[in-house]
C-alpha positions as a Python dict, from the first residue, in 0.01 Angstrom:
ca = {
    (1, 'T'): (0, 0, 0),
    (2, 'L'): (-357, -110, -44),
    (3, 'L'): (-603, -50, 237),
    (4, 'V'): (-939, -226, 233),
    (5, 'R'): (-1184, -193, 519),
    (6, 'S'): (-1471, -438, 515),
    (7, 'P'): (-1686, -618, 770),
    (8, 'D'): (-1693, -913, 527),
    (9, 'V'): (-1376, -1090, 638),
    (10, 'N'): (-1446, -1390, 416),
    (11, 'A'): (-1444, -1169, 107),
    (12, 'V'): (-1116, -1012, 220),
    (13, 'A'): (-964, -1357, 276),
    (14, 'S'): (-1079, -1471, -70),
    (15, 'A'): (-934, -1160, -233),
    (16, 'A'): (-604, -1211, -51),
    (17, 'Q'): (-585, -1570, -173),
    (18, 'A'): (-650, -1457, -529),
    (19, 'T'): (-336, -1240, -539),
    (20, 'G'): (-152, -1539, -683),
    (21, 'Q'): (-354, -1492, -1001),
    (22, 'L'): (-222, -1136, -1028),
    (23, 'V'): (135, -1259, -995),
    (24, 'G'): (61, -1520, -1261),
    (25, 'Q'): (-46, -1239, -1494),
    (26, 'G'): (281, -1053, -1440),
    (27, 'V'): (177, -807, -1170),
    (28, 'A'): (467, -746, -932),
    (29, 'L'): (363, -751, -568),
    (30, 'E'): (590, -632, -290),
    (31, 'S'): (557, -675, 84),
    (32, 'Q'): (724, -470, 353),
    (33, 'G'): (860, -651, 654),
    (34, 'L'): (774, -1004, 753),
    (35, 'A'): (396, -966, 749),
    (36, 'T'): (218, -1036, 425),
    (37, 'G'): (-150, -1063, 358),
    (38, 'P'): (-441, -892, 529),
    (39, 'S'): (-466, -789, 892),
    (40, 'Y'): (-794, -878, 1062),
    (41, 'L'): (-880, -635, 1341),
    (42, 'F'): (-1159, -690, 1592),
    (43, 'T'): (-1350, -366, 1644),
    (44, 'G'): (-1653, -490, 1839),
    (45, 'I'): (-1523, -470, 2197),
    (46, 'N'): (-1792, -228, 2314),
    (47, 'A'): (-2067, -458, 2186),
    (48, 'I'): (-1943, -762, 2379),
    (49, 'K'): (-1792, -593, 2686),
    (50, 'P'): (-2106, -622, 2907),
    (51, 'A'): (-2138, -995, 2837),
    (52, 'L'): (-1764, -1049, 2893),
    (53, 'L'): (-1776, -873, 3230),
    (54, 'S'): (-2092, -1058, 3332),
    (55, 'A'): (-1930, -1394, 3258),
    (56, 'A'): (-1612, -1295, 3444),
    (57, 'I'): (-1810, -1179, 3749),
    (58, 'K'): (-2014, -1503, 3755),
    (59, 'A'): (-1695, -1709, 3733),
    (60, 'A'): (-1532, -1506, 4012),
    (61, 'R'): (-1837, -1552, 4235),
    (62, 'A'): (-1846, -1927, 4168),
    (63, 'A'): (-1477, -1952, 4261),
    (64, 'A'): (-1537, -1747, 4578),
    (65, 'V'): (-1833, -1965, 4679),
    (66, 'Q'): (-1622, -2279, 4630),
    (67, 'F'): (-1333, -2128, 4826),
    (68, 'A'): (-1566, -2029, 5110),
    (69, 'H'): (-1728, -2373, 5113),
    (70, 'D'): (-1393, -2551, 5119),
    (71, 'S'): (-1273, -2335, 5406),
    (72, 'G'): (-1589, -2377, 5613),
    (73, 'S'): (-1696, -2016, 5562),
    (74, 'R'): (-1975, -1832, 5386),
    (75, 'I'): (-1931, -1572, 5117),
    (76, 'G'): (-2000, -1214, 5216),
    (77, 'P'): (-2033, -896, 5011),
    (78, 'I'): (-1787, -774, 4751),
    (79, 'V'): (-1516, -571, 4923),
    (80, 'R'): (-1332, -460, 4609),
    (81, 'A'): (-1369, -515, 4235),
    (82, 'N'): (-1132, -444, 3948),
    (83, 'Q'): (-1167, -497, 3575),
    (84, 'G'): (-836, -592, 3422),
    (85, 'L'): (-728, -562, 3062),
    (86, 'I'): (-936, -696, 2781),
    (87, 'E'): (-717, -911, 2560),
    (88, 'I'): (-778, -1002, 2198),
    (89, 'L'): (-591, -1323, 2124),
    (90, 'P'): (-569, -1554, 1826),
    (91, 'R'): (-823, -1835, 1852),
    (92, 'D'): (-553, -2086, 1763),
    (93, 'P'): (-202, -2032, 1903),
    (94, 'V'): (15, -2078, 1594),
    (95, 'P'): (389, -2022, 1642),
    (96, 'G'): (503, -1717, 1450),
    (97, 'A'): (150, -1605, 1355),
    (98, 'R'): (25, -1277, 1492),
    (99, 'E'): (-329, -1231, 1620),
    (100, 'Q'): (-399, -989, 1334),
    (101, 'Q'): (-327, -1261, 1079),
    (102, 'Q'): (-609, -1482, 1205),
    (103, 'I'): (-974, -1413, 1129),
    (104, 'D'): (-1105, -1592, 1439),
    (105, 'K'): (-1024, -1441, 1777),
    (106, 'T'): (-1056, -1518, 2146),
    (107, 'V'): (-1147, -1223, 2365),
    (108, 'R'): (-1064, -1244, 2735),
    (109, 'V'): (-1114, -1019, 3033),
    (110, 'V'): (-983, -1071, 3383),
    (111, 'A'): (-1197, -938, 3665),
    (112, 'T'): (-1065, -943, 4021),
    (113, 'L'): (-1330, -947, 4291),
    (114, 'D'): (-1251, -961, 4661),
    (115, 'Y'): (-1528, -1099, 4879),
    (116, 'A'): (-1558, -1091, 5256),
    (117, 'L'): (-1577, -1434, 5418),
    (118, 'R'): (-1800, -1504, 5715),
    (119, 'N'): (-1776, -1789, 5961),
}
């Protein structure tokens, strides 16, 4: 097992692609299980969490305003708020490919906000 930790994901990807040269020189490489190649882990959740929540709250408010408008009401104060799970997903949904196998990610948070409606 070889473990490399690096913030330079492009260098890791290049090194992983160069393993074919090792095989060509007679180096035997073995993989365990179905997964081969590097795993790319996103470790920056805390840095982006405030912006994620802010965007989710703005989207929830916009939806509530539209709902209130369409129902002939006005939006009132927040009655209850809940932050759901933060999900790290592959940027491109590729059948059979795990999120960890893709360098680029999509990060998603679901925030549930309940607003009071006023007539």
